[in-house]
C-alpha atoms as an extended CHARMM CRD file, in Angstrom:
* protein
*
       294  EXT
         1         1  MET       CA             65.4350000000       86.7420000000       89.2400000000  PROA      1               0.0000000000
         2         2  ALA       CA             66.5530000000       88.3060000000       86.1650000000  PROA      2               0.0000000000
         3         3  VAL       CA             69.6850000000       87.2780000000       86.1400000000  PROA      3               0.0000000000
         4         4  ALA       CA             68.4810000000       83.8130000000       86.5450000000  PROA      4               0.0000000000
         5         5  GLU       CA             66.4510000000       83.9330000000       83.2910000000  PROA      5               0.0000000000
         6         6  VAL       CA             68.9460000000       85.4920000000       81.7400000000  PROA      6               0.0000000000
         7         7  ARG       CA             71.6710000000       82.4880000000       82.1860000000  PROA      7               0.0000000000
         8         8  GLN       CA             69.1630000000       80.0280000000       81.5230000000  PROA      8               0.0000000000
         9         9  PRO       CA             68.5190000000       80.3790000000       78.3500000000  PROA      9               0.0000000000
        10        10  ALA       CA             72.4970000000       80.8610000000       77.8670000000  PROA      10              0.0000000000
        11        11  LEU       CA             72.9300000000       77.6550000000       79.1670000000  PROA      11              0.0000000000
        12        12  ARG       CA             70.5680000000       75.8960000000       76.8610000000  PROA      12              0.0000000000
        13        13  THR       CA             72.7000000000       77.4310000000       73.8670000000  PROA      13              0.0000000000
        14        14  ASP       CA             75.7670000000       76.1820000000       75.1590000000  PROA      14              0.0000000000
        15        15  THR       CA             74.1020000000       72.6420000000       75.7610000000  PROA      15              0.0000000000
        16        16  GLU       CA             72.9160000000       72.4440000000       72.2160000000  PROA      16              0.0000000000
        17        17  ALA       CA             75.9840000000       73.9650000000       70.7110000000  PROA      17              0.0000000000
        18        18  MET       CA             78.0410000000       71.0560000000       72.5000000000  PROA      18              0.0000000000
        19        19  THR       CA             75.4200000000       68.6440000000       71.0440000000  PROA      19              0.0000000000
        20        20  VAL       CA             75.6530000000       69.9070000000       67.6900000000  PROA      20              0.0000000000
        21        21  GLY       CA             79.5930000000       69.5360000000       68.0040000000  PROA      21              0.0000000000
        22        22  GLN       CA             79.7020000000       66.1360000000       69.1230000000  PROA      22              0.0000000000
        23        23  ARG       CA             77.5510000000       64.7540000000       66.5030000000  PROA      23              0.0000000000
        24        24  LEU       CA             79.6760000000       66.6680000000       64.1780000000  PROA      24              0.0000000000
        25        25  ALA       CA             82.8390000000       64.9520000000       65.9920000000  PROA      25              0.0000000000
        26        26  ARG       CA             81.3690000000       61.3950000000       65.5410000000  PROA      26              0.0000000000
        27        27  LEU       CA             79.7880000000       61.9420000000       61.7240000000  PROA      27              0.0000000000
        28        28  PRO       CA             83.2550000000       60.4660000000       60.1720000000  PROA      28              0.0000000000
        29        29  ILE       CA             82.8090000000       57.3870000000       62.3750000000  PROA      29              0.0000000000
        30        30  HSD       CA             79.1900000000       57.1310000000       61.3670000000  PROA      30              0.0000000000
        31        31  LEU       CA             80.0840000000       57.0770000000       57.9880000000  PROA      31              0.0000000000
        32        32  ILE       CA             82.9370000000       54.5290000000       58.2770000000  PROA      32              0.0000000000
        33        33  LEU       CA             80.3790000000       52.2770000000       60.2880000000  PROA      33              0.0000000000
        34        34  VAL       CA             77.8480000000       52.7910000000       57.3440000000  PROA      34              0.0000000000
        35        35  ALA       CA             80.5770000000       51.6060000000       54.5630000000  PROA      35              0.0000000000
        36        36  VAL       CA             81.6310000000       48.6550000000       56.2700000000  PROA      36              0.0000000000
        37        37  ALA       CA             78.1210000000       47.5130000000       56.9240000000  PROA      37              0.0000000000
        38        38  LEU       CA             77.4010000000       48.0370000000       52.8970000000  PROA      38              0.0000000000
        39        39  LEU       CA             80.3400000000       46.0440000000       52.4900000000  PROA      39              0.0000000000
        40        40  TRP       CA             79.0650000000       43.3460000000       54.6710000000  PROA      40              0.0000000000
        41        41  ILE       CA             75.4490000000       43.2850000000       53.3580000000  PROA      41              0.0000000000
        42        42  LEU       CA             76.3720000000       44.0580000000       49.7210000000  PROA      42              0.0000000000
        43        43  PRO       CA             77.6880000000       40.2500000000       49.0160000000  PROA      43              0.0000000000
        44        44  ALA       CA             74.8680000000       38.8380000000       50.8750000000  PROA      44              0.0000000000
        45        45  ALA       CA             72.3060000000       41.0470000000       48.9490000000  PROA      45              0.0000000000
        46        46  GLY       CA             74.0960000000       39.9300000000       45.8730000000  PROA      46              0.0000000000
        47        47  LEU       CA             73.7470000000       36.4020000000       46.8210000000  PROA      47              0.0000000000
        48        48  PHE       CA             69.9580000000       36.4480000000       47.7700000000  PROA      48              0.0000000000
        49        49  VAL       CA             69.2430000000       38.5300000000       44.0140000000  PROA      49              0.0000000000
        50        50  THR       CA             71.1750000000       35.4860000000       42.2720000000  PROA      50              0.0000000000
        51        51  SER       CA             69.0520000000       32.9790000000       44.4150000000  PROA      51              0.0000000000
        52        52  VAL       CA             65.7860000000       34.5670000000       42.8900000000  PROA      52              0.0000000000
        53        53  LEU       CA             66.7570000000       34.8550000000       39.3400000000  PROA      53              0.0000000000
        54        54  PRO       CA             66.9620000000       32.7440000000       36.2200000000  PROA      54              0.0000000000
        55        55  PRO       CA             70.2410000000       31.2910000000       35.9540000000  PROA      55              0.0000000000
        56        56  GLU       CA             70.6130000000       32.3540000000       32.3270000000  PROA      56              0.0000000000
        57        57  VAL       CA             70.1220000000       36.1060000000       33.5450000000  PROA      57              0.0000000000
        58        58  SER       CA             72.5550000000       35.7200000000       36.3780000000  PROA      58              0.0000000000
        59        59  ASN       CA             75.2340000000       33.9760000000       34.1470000000  PROA      59              0.0000000000
        60        60  ALA       CA             74.8680000000       36.7280000000       31.2170000000  PROA      60              0.0000000000
        61        61  GLN       CA             73.9260000000       39.8240000000       32.9370000000  PROA      61              0.0000000000
        62        62  GLY       CA             74.8690000000       39.6830000000       36.3430000000  PROA      62              0.0000000000
        63        63  TRP       CA             72.7330000000       39.9760000000       39.5770000000  PROA      63              0.0000000000
        64        64  TRP       CA             72.0630000000       43.6990000000       39.2600000000  PROA      64              0.0000000000
        65        65  HSD       CA             70.0280000000       43.2370000000       36.1310000000  PROA      65              0.0000000000
        66        66  VAL       CA             67.5320000000       43.1020000000       38.5970000000  PROA      66              0.0000000000
        67        67  PHE       CA             67.1090000000       46.8130000000       39.0020000000  PROA      67              0.0000000000
        68        68  SER       CA             66.3810000000       47.1890000000       35.5690000000  PROA      68              0.0000000000
        69        69  LYS       CA             63.9160000000       44.2330000000       34.7440000000  PROA      69              0.0000000000
        70        70  PRO       CA             62.5010000000       43.1190000000       38.4640000000  PROA      70              0.0000000000
        71        71  SER       CA             59.5860000000       40.9460000000       36.6270000000  PROA      71              0.0000000000
        72        72  GLU       CA             62.4010000000       38.2620000000       36.1550000000  PROA      72              0.0000000000
        73        73  VAL       CA             62.1980000000       37.5130000000       39.8520000000  PROA      73              0.0000000000
        74        74  THR       CA             61.2360000000       34.1410000000       40.4390000000  PROA      74              0.0000000000
        75        75  LEU       CA             61.2700000000       31.2970000000       42.8540000000  PROA      75              0.0000000000
        76        76  GLN       CA             61.7310000000       28.5370000000       40.6540000000  PROA      76              0.0000000000
        77        77  ASN       CA             65.6300000000       27.9690000000       42.1220000000  PROA      77              0.0000000000
        78        78  TYR       CA             64.2360000000       27.1350000000       45.4730000000  PROA      78              0.0000000000
        79        79  ARG       CA             61.9670000000       24.7820000000       44.0830000000  PROA      79              0.0000000000
        80        80  ASP       CA             64.6340000000       23.3770000000       42.2060000000  PROA      80              0.0000000000
        81        81  MET       CA             67.0260000000       23.4500000000       45.5740000000  PROA      81              0.0000000000
        82        82  PHE       CA             64.2110000000       21.1570000000       47.5470000000  PROA      82              0.0000000000
        83        83  ASP       CA             64.1310000000       18.8270000000       44.4270000000  PROA      83              0.0000000000
        84        84  ASP       CA             68.0080000000       18.0400000000       44.9240000000  PROA      84              0.0000000000
        85        85  ASN       CA             68.3530000000       15.2200000000       46.8950000000  PROA      85              0.0000000000
        86        86  THR       CA             72.0000000000       16.0280000000       47.5440000000  PROA      86              0.0000000000
        87        87  ILE       CA             71.6830000000       19.3690000000       48.9280000000  PROA      87              0.0000000000
        88        88  THR       CA             68.2360000000       18.4820000000       50.8230000000  PROA      88              0.0000000000
        89        89  ARG       CA             70.1470000000       15.7400000000       52.7390000000  PROA      89              0.0000000000
        90        90  ALA       CA             73.0070000000       17.6360000000       53.1160000000  PROA      90              0.0000000000
        91        91  LEU       CA             70.8260000000       19.9480000000       54.9330000000  PROA      91              0.0000000000
        92        92  TRP       CA             69.6510000000       17.3460000000       57.1600000000  PROA      92              0.0000000000
        93        93  VAL       CA             72.5420000000       15.8580000000       57.7380000000  PROA      93              0.0000000000
        94        94  THR       CA             73.8010000000       19.6690000000       58.9800000000  PROA      94              0.0000000000
        95        95  ALA       CA             71.1730000000       19.8890000000       61.1790000000  PROA      95              0.0000000000
        96        96  GLN       CA             71.5490000000       16.8070000000       62.7420000000  PROA      96              0.0000000000
        97        97  VAL       CA             75.3700000000       17.3950000000       63.5620000000  PROA      97              0.0000000000
        98        98  THR       CA             74.5710000000       20.9470000000       64.5560000000  PROA      98              0.0000000000
        99        99  ILE       CA             72.3450000000       20.0660000000       67.0820000000  PROA      99              0.0000000000
       100       100  GLY       CA             74.3530000000       17.1180000000       68.3430000000  PROA      100             0.0000000000
       101       101  ALA       CA             77.3080000000       18.8030000000       68.4610000000  PROA      101             0.0000000000
       102       102  THR       CA             76.1630000000       21.7810000000       70.5170000000  PROA      102             0.0000000000
       103       103  ILE       CA             73.9600000000       20.3990000000       73.0880000000  PROA      103             0.0000000000
       104       104  LEU       CA             76.6330000000       17.0650000000       73.7190000000  PROA      104             0.0000000000
       105       105  PRO       CA             79.6170000000       19.2990000000       74.6440000000  PROA      105             0.0000000000
       106       106  ILE       CA             77.2420000000       22.2930000000       76.5530000000  PROA      106             0.0000000000
       107       107  LEU       CA             76.2540000000       19.0880000000       78.7760000000  PROA      107             0.0000000000
       108       108  ILE       CA             79.8900000000       18.0500000000       79.1880000000  PROA      108             0.0000000000
       109       109  ALA       CA             81.5650000000       21.1580000000       79.6990000000  PROA      109             0.0000000000
       110       110  SER       CA             79.0350000000       22.5610000000       82.0560000000  PROA      110             0.0000000000
       111       111  LEU       CA             79.2020000000       19.6570000000       84.4980000000  PROA      111             0.0000000000
       112       112  ALA       CA             83.2020000000       19.9550000000       84.3960000000  PROA      112             0.0000000000
       113       113  ALA       CA             82.8740000000       23.7260000000       84.6520000000  PROA      113             0.0000000000
       114       114  TYR       CA             81.0240000000       23.5140000000       87.9220000000  PROA      114             0.0000000000
       115       115  ALA       CA             83.5700000000       20.7860000000       89.2810000000  PROA      115             0.0000000000
       116       116  LEU       CA             86.6250000000       23.0790000000       88.3640000000  PROA      116             0.0000000000
       117       117  ALA       CA             85.2080000000       25.9710000000       89.5940000000  PROA      117             0.0000000000
       118       118  TRP       CA             83.3570000000       25.0040000000       93.2260000000  PROA      118             0.0000000000
       119       119  VAL       CA             84.5050000000       21.1010000000       94.0090000000  PROA      119             0.0000000000
       120       120  ASP       CA             87.5340000000       21.0910000000       95.6940000000  PROA      120             0.0000000000
       121       121  PHE       CA             89.7450000000       17.9050000000       94.7490000000  PROA      121             0.0000000000
       122       122  TRP       CA             93.5070000000       17.4990000000       94.3160000000  PROA      122             0.0000000000
       123       123  GLY       CA             94.9200000000       18.2940000000       90.9570000000  PROA      123             0.0000000000
       124       124  ARG       CA             92.1070000000       20.7200000000       90.3020000000  PROA      124             0.0000000000
       125       125  ASP       CA             94.3310000000       23.9260000000       89.0680000000  PROA      125             0.0000000000
       126       126  TYR       CA             96.6640000000       21.2980000000       86.8880000000  PROA      126             0.0000000000
       127       127  LEU       CA             93.6490000000       19.8940000000       85.1270000000  PROA      127             0.0000000000
       128       128  PHE       CA             91.9980000000       23.3800000000       84.4600000000  PROA      128             0.0000000000
       129       129  LEU       CA             95.7690000000       24.3730000000       82.8230000000  PROA      129             0.0000000000
       130       130  LEU       CA             95.5790000000       21.0330000000       80.8050000000  PROA      130             0.0000000000
       131       131  VAL       CA             92.2890000000       22.2390000000       79.5060000000  PROA      131             0.0000000000
       132       132  VAL       CA             93.8750000000       25.5610000000       78.2110000000  PROA      132             0.0000000000
       133       133  ALA       CA             96.6470000000       24.1330000000       77.1750000000  PROA      133             0.0000000000
       134       134  LEU       CA             94.0680000000       21.7880000000       74.8160000000  PROA      134             0.0000000000
       135       135  MET       CA             92.8930000000       24.8580000000       73.2220000000  PROA      135             0.0000000000
       136       136  VAL       CA             96.0560000000       25.7020000000       71.3260000000  PROA      136             0.0000000000
       137       137  VAL       CA             95.6070000000       22.2150000000       69.4800000000  PROA      137             0.0000000000
       138       138  PRO       CA             94.7460000000       22.6450000000       65.9400000000  PROA      138             0.0000000000
       139       139  LEU       CA             92.0460000000       21.0120000000       64.5510000000  PROA      139             0.0000000000
       140       140  GLN       CA             93.9160000000       19.9280000000       61.1290000000  PROA      140             0.0000000000
       141       141  MET       CA             96.5340000000       17.9950000000       63.6860000000  PROA      141             0.0000000000
       142       142  ALA       CA             93.7540000000       15.2610000000       64.6670000000  PROA      142             0.0000000000
       143       143  LEU       CA             92.3450000000       14.5590000000       61.2230000000  PROA      143             0.0000000000
       144       144  ILE       CA             94.4960000000       11.8900000000       59.8490000000  PROA      144             0.0000000000
       145       145  PRO       CA             94.7680000000       10.2080000000       63.4860000000  PROA      145             0.0000000000
       146       146  MET       CA             90.7260000000       10.2140000000       63.6110000000  PROA      146             0.0000000000
       147       147  PHE       CA             90.6860000000        9.1610000000       59.7580000000  PROA      147             0.0000000000
       148       148  SER       CA             92.4010000000        5.7280000000       60.6910000000  PROA      148             0.0000000000
       149       149  LEU       CA             90.4910000000        5.5290000000       64.0630000000  PROA      149             0.0000000000
       150       150  TYR       CA             86.8500000000        6.0910000000       62.4450000000  PROA      150             0.0000000000
       151       151  ASP       CA             88.0190000000        3.2910000000       59.8730000000  PROA      151             0.0000000000
       152       152  ASN       CA             88.5700000000        0.9370000000       62.5870000000  PROA      152             0.0000000000
       153       153  LEU       CA             85.6670000000        2.0140000000       64.8130000000  PROA      153             0.0000000000
       154       154  HSD       CA             82.9090000000        2.0970000000       61.8450000000  PROA      154             0.0000000000
       155       155  LEU       CA             82.6370000000        5.9290000000       62.6260000000  PROA      155             0.0000000000
       156       156  PHE       CA             83.7560000000        7.1190000000       59.3460000000  PROA      156             0.0000000000
       157       157  ASP       CA             80.8380000000        8.8750000000       57.3260000000  PROA      157             0.0000000000
       158       158  THR       CA             78.4850000000        8.6220000000       60.0600000000  PROA      158             0.0000000000
       159       159  ILE       CA             76.4620000000       11.2530000000       61.6370000000  PROA      159             0.0000000000
       160       160  PRO       CA             77.6480000000        9.9340000000       65.5110000000  PROA      160             0.0000000000
       161       161  GLY       CA             80.8550000000       10.2260000000       64.4210000000  PROA      161             0.0000000000
       162       162  LEU       CA             80.6840000000       13.8180000000       62.9010000000  PROA      162             0.0000000000
       163       163  ILE       CA             79.1740000000       14.8740000000       66.3960000000  PROA      163             0.0000000000
       164       164  LEU       CA             81.8460000000       13.2610000000       68.5350000000  PROA      164             0.0000000000
       165       165  PHE       CA             84.5700000000       14.7630000000       66.5860000000  PROA      165             0.0000000000
       166       166  HSD       CA             83.2430000000       18.5910000000       66.8450000000  PROA      166             0.0000000000
       167       167  SER       CA             82.3320000000       18.0010000000       70.4780000000  PROA      167             0.0000000000
       168       168  ALA       CA             85.6550000000       16.6500000000       71.2420000000  PROA      168             0.0000000000
       169       169  PHE       CA             87.4390000000       19.5560000000       69.9240000000  PROA      169             0.0000000000
       170       170  ALA       CA             84.8400000000       22.1650000000       71.4780000000  PROA      170             0.0000000000
       171       171  LEU       CA             85.1570000000       20.6820000000       74.9310000000  PROA      171             0.0000000000
       172       172  PRO       CA             88.3960000000       23.0420000000       75.8260000000  PROA      172             0.0000000000
       173       173  PHE       CA             87.1400000000       26.2020000000       75.0110000000  PROA      173             0.0000000000
       174       174  SER       CA             83.5760000000       25.3700000000       76.3330000000  PROA      174             0.0000000000
       175       175  ILE       CA             84.8910000000       24.2310000000       79.4900000000  PROA      175             0.0000000000
       176       176  PHE       CA             87.0690000000       27.6160000000       79.9470000000  PROA      176             0.0000000000
       177       177  LEU       CA             84.3410000000       29.9670000000       78.9630000000  PROA      177             0.0000000000
       178       178  LEU       CA             81.8150000000       28.2300000000       81.3150000000  PROA      178             0.0000000000
       179       179  ARG       CA             84.3180000000       27.7450000000       84.2980000000  PROA      179             0.0000000000
       180       180  ASN       CA             85.2550000000       31.2810000000       84.2360000000  PROA      180             0.0000000000
       181       181  PHE       CA             81.5350000000       32.1440000000       84.0450000000  PROA      181             0.0000000000
       182       182  PHE       CA             80.6260000000       29.7680000000       87.2860000000  PROA      182             0.0000000000
       183       183  ALA       CA             83.5710000000       30.9910000000       89.2070000000  PROA      183             0.0000000000
       184       184  GLY       CA             82.2640000000       34.5230000000       88.8850000000  PROA      184             0.0000000000
       185       185  ILE       CA             79.0300000000       33.4070000000       90.9910000000  PROA      185             0.0000000000
       186       186  PRO       CA             78.6090000000       35.0470000000       94.6150000000  PROA      186             0.0000000000
       187       187  LYS       CA             80.6430000000       32.2930000000       97.0670000000  PROA      187             0.0000000000
       188       188  ASP       CA             78.1890000000       33.3670000000       99.8280000000  PROA      188             0.0000000000
       189       189  LEU       CA             75.3440000000       32.2310000000       97.5470000000  PROA      189             0.0000000000
       190       190  MET       CA             76.8060000000       28.7550000000       97.2150000000  PROA      190             0.0000000000
       191       191  GLU       CA             77.5660000000       28.4290000000      100.7230000000  PROA      191             0.0000000000
       192       192  ALA       CA             73.9900000000       29.4420000000      101.6510000000  PROA      192             0.0000000000
       193       193  ALA       CA             72.5310000000       26.5190000000       99.5880000000  PROA      193             0.0000000000
       194       194  ARG       CA             75.1250000000       24.1630000000      101.0080000000  PROA      194             0.0000000000
       195       195  ILE       CA             74.1070000000       25.2960000000      104.8150000000  PROA      195             0.0000000000
       196       196  ASP       CA             70.3050000000       24.6650000000      103.7890000000  PROA      196             0.0000000000
       197       197  GLY       CA             71.1480000000       21.0870000000      102.5890000000  PROA      197             0.0000000000
       198       198  ALA       CA             71.6960000000       21.3200000000       99.2660000000  PROA      198             0.0000000000
       199       199  SER       CA             73.6360000000       18.6450000000       97.5900000000  PROA      199             0.0000000000
       200       200  GLU       CA             76.1060000000       19.3960000000       94.5810000000  PROA      200             0.0000000000
       201       201  TRP       CA             73.4360000000       18.0620000000       92.0260000000  PROA      201             0.0000000000
       202       202  ARG       CA             70.9030000000       20.4910000000       93.6010000000  PROA      202             0.0000000000
       203       203  LEU       CA             73.4070000000       23.0920000000       93.3920000000  PROA      203             0.0000000000
       204       204  PHE       CA             74.4130000000       22.9440000000       89.5490000000  PROA      204             0.0000000000
       205       205  PHE       CA             70.8800000000       22.2490000000       88.3680000000  PROA      205             0.0000000000
       206       206  LYS       CA             69.2770000000       24.9220000000       90.7020000000  PROA      206             0.0000000000
       207       207  VAL       CA             71.7390000000       27.7830000000       91.1340000000  PROA      207             0.0000000000
       208       208  VAL       CA             74.2350000000       27.5970000000       88.7730000000  PROA      208             0.0000000000
       209       209  LEU       CA             72.5300000000       26.5140000000       85.4760000000  PROA      209             0.0000000000
       210       210  PRO       CA             70.1590000000       29.1370000000       85.6900000000  PROA      210             0.0000000000
       211       211  LEU       CA             72.8820000000       31.8790000000       87.1610000000  PROA      211             0.0000000000
       212       212  GLY       CA             75.1160000000       30.5280000000       83.5550000000  PROA      212             0.0000000000
       213       213  LEU       CA             72.3030000000       30.8630000000       80.9040000000  PROA      213             0.0000000000
       214       214  PRO       CA             74.2250000000       34.0230000000       79.4650000000  PROA      214             0.0000000000
       215       215  ALA       CA             77.4800000000       31.8550000000       78.9670000000  PROA      215             0.0000000000
       216       216  ILE       CA             75.6750000000       28.6580000000       77.8660000000  PROA      216             0.0000000000
       217       217  ALA       CA             74.0070000000       30.5940000000       74.8700000000  PROA      217             0.0000000000
       218       218  ALA       CA             76.9660000000       32.5210000000       73.9270000000  PROA      218             0.0000000000
       219       219  LEU       CA             78.7870000000       28.7120000000       73.8180000000  PROA      219             0.0000000000
       220       220  GLY       CA             75.6310000000       27.4440000000       71.9420000000  PROA      220             0.0000000000
       221       221  ILE       CA             75.6080000000       29.9070000000       69.2150000000  PROA      221             0.0000000000
       222       222  PHE       CA             79.7690000000       29.9230000000       69.1120000000  PROA      222             0.0000000000
       223       223  GLN       CA             78.7850000000       25.8030000000       68.2340000000  PROA      223             0.0000000000
       224       224  VAL       CA             76.0380000000       26.4870000000       66.2300000000  PROA      224             0.0000000000
       225       225  LEU       CA             78.1940000000       29.0630000000       63.8990000000  PROA      225             0.0000000000
       226       226  PHE       CA             81.3600000000       26.9070000000       63.4850000000  PROA      226             0.0000000000
       227       227  VAL       CA             79.4430000000       23.1380000000       62.8580000000  PROA      227             0.0000000000
       228       228  TRP       CA             77.0960000000       24.5110000000       60.6870000000  PROA      228             0.0000000000
       229       229  ASN       CA             79.9880000000       26.4770000000       58.3140000000  PROA      229             0.0000000000
       230       230  ASP       CA             82.3870000000       23.5530000000       59.0530000000  PROA      230             0.0000000000
       231       231  PHE       CA             84.1090000000       21.9360000000       55.5590000000  PROA      231             0.0000000000
       232       232  LEU       CA             87.2440000000       20.4990000000       56.5420000000  PROA      232             0.0000000000
       233       233  VAL       CA             85.9320000000       18.1030000000       59.1530000000  PROA      233             0.0000000000
       234       234  GLY       CA             82.6840000000       16.9010000000       56.8520000000  PROA      234             0.0000000000
       235       235  PHE       CA             85.0600000000       16.7480000000       53.8320000000  PROA      235             0.0000000000
       236       236  THR       CA             87.6480000000       14.7390000000       55.5330000000  PROA      236             0.0000000000
       237       237  LEU       CA             85.4560000000       11.9370000000       57.5070000000  PROA      237             0.0000000000
       238       238  ALA       CA             82.0440000000       12.0210000000       55.6170000000  PROA      238             0.0000000000
       239       239  GLN       CA             81.2800000000       10.6330000000       52.0420000000  PROA      239             0.0000000000
       240       240  ASP       CA             77.4200000000       10.0930000000       51.6060000000  PROA      240             0.0000000000
       241       241  ASN       CA             76.6620000000       11.9670000000       54.6470000000  PROA      241             0.0000000000
       242       242  VAL       CA             78.0580000000       15.0080000000       53.7750000000  PROA      242             0.0000000000
       243       243  PRO       CA             77.2030000000       18.3710000000       55.1680000000  PROA      243             0.0000000000
       244       244  ILE       CA             76.0890000000       21.7580000000       53.1420000000  PROA      244             0.0000000000
       245       245  ALA       CA             79.5510000000       22.9870000000       53.1270000000  PROA      245             0.0000000000
       246       246  PRO       CA             81.4030000000       19.8480000000       51.4560000000  PROA      246             0.0000000000
       247       247  ALA       CA             78.2630000000       19.1930000000       49.1410000000  PROA      247             0.0000000000
       248       248  LEU       CA             78.0810000000       23.1960000000       48.1200000000  PROA      248             0.0000000000
       249       249  ALA       CA             82.1340000000       22.9080000000       47.3430000000  PROA      249             0.0000000000
       250       250  GLY       CA             81.0420000000       19.5800000000       45.2820000000  PROA      250             0.0000000000
       251       251  GLN       CA             78.2870000000       21.5680000000       43.1050000000  PROA      251             0.0000000000
       252       252  LEU       CA             80.8800000000       24.2630000000       42.4850000000  PROA      252             0.0000000000
       253       253  ARG       CA             82.8820000000       21.9210000000       40.1410000000  PROA      253             0.0000000000
       254       254  GLN       CA             80.1830000000       22.7260000000       37.5470000000  PROA      254             0.0000000000
       255       255  PHE       CA             79.1370000000       26.3450000000       38.6450000000  PROA      255             0.0000000000
       256       256  ALA       CA             77.7730000000       27.3320000000       35.1990000000  PROA      256             0.0000000000
       257       257  SER       CA             75.2390000000       24.3700000000       34.8120000000  PROA      257             0.0000000000
       258       258  ASN       CA             73.8860000000       24.5030000000       38.4110000000  PROA      258             0.0000000000
       259       259  LEU       CA             73.5830000000       28.1630000000       39.5960000000  PROA      259             0.0000000000
       260       260  ASN       CA             69.8660000000       27.7410000000       39.9640000000  PROA      260             0.0000000000
       261       261  VAL       CA             70.8350000000       25.2500000000       43.1110000000  PROA      261             0.0000000000
       262       262  ILE       CA             73.8430000000       26.6380000000       44.2160000000  PROA      262             0.0000000000
       263       263  ALA       CA             72.5250000000       30.0110000000       44.5070000000  PROA      263             0.0000000000
       264       264  PRO       CA             69.4100000000       29.2880000000       46.8540000000  PROA      264             0.0000000000
       265       265  ALA       CA             71.2590000000       26.6570000000       48.7630000000  PROA      265             0.0000000000
       266       266  SER       CA             74.2370000000       29.2610000000       49.7920000000  PROA      266             0.0000000000
       267       267  PHE       CA             71.6930000000       31.5060000000       50.8800000000  PROA      267             0.0000000000
       268       268  PHE       CA             69.8230000000       29.3180000000       52.5410000000  PROA      268             0.0000000000
       269       269  SER       CA             72.5690000000       27.8330000000       54.4740000000  PROA      269             0.0000000000
       270       270  ALA       CA             73.9370000000       31.2620000000       55.5010000000  PROA      270             0.0000000000
       271       271  VAL       CA             70.2150000000       32.2050000000       56.7260000000  PROA      271             0.0000000000
       272       272  ILE       CA             70.2420000000       29.5060000000       59.2930000000  PROA      272             0.0000000000
       273       273  PRO       CA             73.0930000000       30.5170000000       61.3930000000  PROA      273             0.0000000000
       274       274  LEU       CA             72.1380000000       34.1690000000       61.0810000000  PROA      274             0.0000000000
       275       275  THR       CA             69.2760000000       33.8110000000       62.1420000000  PROA      275             0.0000000000
       276       276  VAL       CA             70.1810000000       31.9930000000       65.3670000000  PROA      276             0.0000000000
       277       277  PHE       CA             72.6310000000       34.6870000000       66.1700000000  PROA      277             0.0000000000
       278       278  ALA       CA             70.0920000000       37.7890000000       65.6350000000  PROA      278             0.0000000000
       279       279  LEU       CA             67.6210000000       35.9080000000       68.0910000000  PROA      279             0.0000000000
       280       280  PHE       CA             70.6730000000       35.1130000000       70.8070000000  PROA      280             0.0000000000
       281       281  GLN       CA             72.9440000000       38.1360000000       69.9440000000  PROA      281             0.0000000000
       282       282  ARG       CA             72.2350000000       39.6630000000       73.5600000000  PROA      282             0.0000000000
       283       283  TYR       CA             73.0900000000       36.4270000000       75.3820000000  PROA      283             0.0000000000
       284       284  PHE       CA             76.3250000000       36.1580000000       73.2570000000  PROA      284             0.0000000000
       285       285  VAL       CA             77.7440000000       39.2970000000       74.3570000000  PROA      285             0.0000000000
       286       286  GLN       CA             76.9530000000       39.0810000000       78.0750000000  PROA      286             0.0000000000
       287       287  GLY       CA             78.5390000000       35.5090000000       77.5340000000  PROA      287             0.0000000000
       288       288  LEU       CA             81.6140000000       37.0740000000       76.0660000000  PROA      288             0.0000000000
       289       289  LEU       CA             81.8480000000       39.4040000000       78.7810000000  PROA      289             0.0000000000
       290       290  ALA       CA             81.2530000000       36.7840000000       81.5830000000  PROA      290             0.0000000000
       291       291  GLY       CA             84.0130000000       35.9280000000       83.8610000000  PROA      291             0.0000000000
       292       292  SER       CA             86.4020000000       38.4680000000       82.5890000000  PROA      292             0.0000000000
       293       293  VAL       CA             85.4090000000       41.0980000000       85.4730000000  PROA      293             0.0000000000
       294       294  LYS       CA             84.8420000000       39.9730000000       89.3900000000  PROA      294             0.0000000000
């Protein structure tokens, strides 16, 4: 009994020593991660502070001046931003394009992915290889041909035109991601549903879609981040219905004179995709790992 009592404190001491040693070994990694996080946060913090300072203060003294005189913080810049018709229209156009270009490819890709994963038809594997091959086609390659096509079809400078372009280039990756996830659904579950008399549509809506929500959510986050921050497509295929990124680029030509609009608009446009990512980040991680291991 006495030997056991002596050994137990010794074991606790060894365990505590191992825990302290592990923490000390991880300390450099934690310090590096903190430094990287600060490097990422500092520009966003500087942009936010600039957005709530008078432009003459930001131009003359820099955003860090707020620490010496915090009383100069104001929301007038955000009032000016919402009074600017160019910025508000660009935000509205971006919201419409982002919603449309997220929902449309998810609907089409989920149907195509289900067919490629669970419907037997001739040439299914070759069709999937074609979808994978389309993922390597660069977006810039289609801008000039699509510009001519849109001009003939009267889709240039229209919101449906932007939605269709983003949806078309999102489909290969969307089908690839969802097909891999749907293929990982247990075959016994699908066969049991078919034995019970479930049609393909019922299987899709009642079994596959509920199980595929993590991958669908991850795909939605991808699309929101890409479409909302897109510059090239909106700059090339729009003139009046310009999304927020090209609109801000146009404002930068007069950077010194309209910083009171650029700073709050830039921060506001960055907050939207960050909020979406923060709300659905757990689905994002699950979706990225979907179908990678069976």
